N, C-alpha and C positions, 0 to 999 in steps of 0.2 A: 776056108781055115780063117787064113791071115785077113782076108779082105775084110771081112767081120768084124775081124778083131779092133782091123786098126781102125776102121772107123765107128765100130762100138767105143773104144778106148785112146785113142789118137784123135778122134775129132769130137772126143766127148755126145755122142749122137746116143741117147735113149734106141732102145729099143724098137719103139714102133716104129724113130725114123729112118734107122738101119734098113728098118723089113722098106718101109718107100723109096728109099735111096734106087735098094736094088729092083724095087718092083717097075721104079717109073725112068729111072736113067741107065738099065739098064736091061731091061725086059726080061728079069730075069726073081720071080714071081718066090720066093720063100716062109714061111709057115715062120708062127711066128714063137715057136718051138723050135724051130730047126736054127731062130736068132738066137733065142735060149742058149740053144746046146753047143751052137759054136761059138758064142761066146766062151762059153766056162769054161772046154777045152781051150783057149785062146788061153787064158787067165792062168790054166793050172801046168801049160810049155813056159807061156811066159817069165813064172815063176823056177819050173826045173832049171829056167836058162837065166833066170839073173840073180835067186837066190845068194849065191856065193860071191858073186859081181858088185852088186849095186850097192851091199856095205861097204865095202872098200872101197869105192869111187866116188860115193859122197861124200867121204871125210876130208875131200878138200873144199866143200862149201865152207865149213868150221860152223857145224850148229843146222840146224832143220830146219825150215818152215812149213807146217804141213797141214794141208786140206787133205780131212778127213769125211769122205760123206757118200751115202749110200743111194741106189736108183731102185727103187722098186719096178713091177711090173706092171705098164699100159694098163692091164684089166683088174686093176687093185689086190693083187693077190700081195701074200703077205714076205714072199721067199723077195731078196733084194742081191745087187752084186756090193757090197761094201770097197773102197776103195783108198789110201791112199796114197800122195802125190804130192812130188816138190812145190807149193804154190811158185820161188822163183825161175824153176829151169821148166816145170810142166810135166816132171819124171815122174809116171806111173813106179811107186817102192814097194808098193804091195798090192792084191786084190784078193778077193774071195769069195764067195759067195753064200750067202745063212738064210738061213730056213725061216729068219723071221728079223725084223730093228729091234730086237726086242734087249734090254740093257744087260740081259747076260751074253747073249751073244757077240752084241758089239763091242762091248768088257773084252770078252774073247780074244777079240778081233785087235783089241788093240796092246791086249800083252804078249801075243805072235809079235808086232810090230815093233816094240820094247824091246824085246826080245834079242832082235836082230840090228835097231837101228839105234835103240838108246829113245833116252827124251825128246823131244823139240825144242827149239828155241822157242818156238811160236806155235803155237795150231791155232785151226782155222775151220766151224765146223757148222751145223743147220742148227737151230733154236730148237732142234726135239730133246726133250725130257729125259729119253735115253741113251742119248749120246753123254748131255749133261751127266750126267751122274757116272757115265762108266767114265769119264773122261777124270770126273776129279777124283775116282775109285783109284784107273789106273795108272793119270798122271797127275799125282797132286800137288799142287803150286805153279806149275804151267801157266804160261800168259796164257788166253786165249781169247778170236775175238772173232765172230760170225761174219762167212761168209759173204761178198755184196752182194749178189739176188733174193736171199735170205733176209738181210738187212733190209733192201727198198722196197721188198715187196710185204714188210709187216708197217716200216715207217717211212716208205715212200708217198703213202696219202698224207701223213700228219707235217712234215720238212721240204714236203715237193707239192702241198694241197693248192697250190697255185700252179701247177703244171702237172695234170690229171695224164694227160697224153704225153709227157716225158715217161711217167714214171709205168703205166701200162708198155713203154715202147721199150724199156729194160727188160724188164721183168720176162716179157713173151719171148717164146723162144730164143733167137739167140743174141737178143736185144746186147749182155752185156760183152757176150763173146763180140760182137760187131765192132764196138766201139774202143775196144779195150784194143784191136785189130788200128784202127783207126787214128786211134789216139795216138800211132810210134810211126802216124806219118805226117803230125804236126808238125811246123815249124815252131815250136812252143819260148826256145830260149828268147829273156830279155821281157817274154807278153807281162803284162800285171796278170792283176787279182779277174778283174773289170772283165778285158778282153775276155779271160779262160773262161770266164761265167758265160760270156754272150756266145761261147762254141759250144760248152756244155749245154746250153737251153735247144741250141737253133739244133743240137743231134736228136 
């Protein structure tokens, strides 16, 4: 359960990738239903362990920047695992399995989060209609941004139309995540915009 939970939520791998990781890397074939069940069990125990501690621990941040996102079943089912993560630290603050990513279900998740943590100073979300409406209802007036993956998936072909390979690389699999990790190793102090642009395009 711990291994599945850490792969699923610590490494941000979808259930399909977690299954492949255990089967190919550990010679341990697990059914998709087993991955789903263990993921939910991990979330339940995580909440039990952190429900009282995390709200107190996050006060030192002076306001939360929270990414809200739901991950659906790879088979196209309606059930999703919805999660709230502090964007600067990567810390999962709250997660819950929802029967669907409908406005009512998402609003219920937001309401639960608000009761425990208050209103974030900034939120990042996808461009789904249900998330937009639910967020406007529960967090009226809160600044909202679109997460990088959905931004590039929607606008990449327009703003980076001369670099289709770059857009595909950023939105496929772990492209953005890998670029973020790589950027932390670059000695960018003193670099100009022209140099940074060349590095960005080369990535």
